[in-house]
C-alpha angles and dihedrals in degrees: 000000000000104000102062094052090050090052090048090052087055088056097250090140095047112108128288088020121075145167128224118209123211093006111190110201104168132045093218130263115291110247123195122198112175105306093339120101123190141156124253124223117311120235110242128175120207092223137005115195115212127197086202132347095279100035116069112188110173145019126219127198116197122202132183115289092245091055125095112269093239096051093101098039098096091052091044091053092046092052093044090054092048091049093044094242126149101211130059129181136192121191142169091199094264104053129036127209120195130198116194112199090193094062098020089231128139118200145161112247129189097225139009112271118249123252091253091051094051094043092048090053091049094046092049090057093049098042099225124168124232091258091048091051090053090053093045091053096046111122129260122243101265125207121192111259096015130092123173112257116251094258092048089051090051091051094047095049094042093050093048090048091050091050090050089050086057095243106166099206125040125176123200115195114191132155122254111279097019095110111264090159091052089052092049091049094050092047089053092044093054094047094042095051093045089052091234116170135157094250096050090235123152096259140090117268124264108231129188120205106200130188140154100242134046093234090059089054104036097049096054092041095051098037122018097030097045093110087072089067115181092001086083123092133170118213107221144128092037093294128123140175130193098201100084132077109210110055128186127196146150118232092247094058094058102028127099122238138130091296102035131057096216109257090197087078088068089069123068115239091254097042094106119059093195133017120196116198111199119209089004091167092065126039095003092054096054115118092231099046116128118216136131119280 
């Protein structure tokens, strides 16, 4: 009764900012007892505060007004850590307790901070430029009926942030079946639409999706990455072009050996702004693998 109006007063329902009530982000742990399979309790946050639709920034746990203000803080902190968020709040509708993961400080505050206040604090800790912020906040490619799972969203936003911070090597470790290709696609989509590139030129980035088998290249190119349309190109049969933006290749098609001339030489060392190596723990990590360096 008291919490939502206070969040509205802090502009959390002013576009593009928003709040999501009763946000369920896990299906519950699978529990097996004999031949019986059931789900455990789902994890559900009372409120998720979003700077924009694709950028959650804080979690709020609301307890009864006669409860102590800090009663929900442990749960709020747990959910914030799971969701990769830096701000957690517990409230009984009258008092508000904040935990800031950036500073490690817990404090009572009179009102909920505004979206601009929270984002400014987050940005200050990450050291992003105005242009980088614009790219970080660029939207996902949305499909009706599908929303990236919370761990996919964490991976997408963290990778984009790492790219904007000019980190040259980024490793994503995700279990089989958890959507690594979806994450790679959304990262590319955000950077591509924001016209990010390493040289800060006014153009879309040139991205290479690299793998060790054709099936790992063809399937993403022809399915997941179809929204890129004619920007896609597969390097194969000894042929290249430099007029596209989203390139796909297997190591063997661009490497040099006794049977191949080494197509990678046709591209300057800084031609690609981003290179994604799929399944890098397997074929690409073998001692005897042949691919351009």
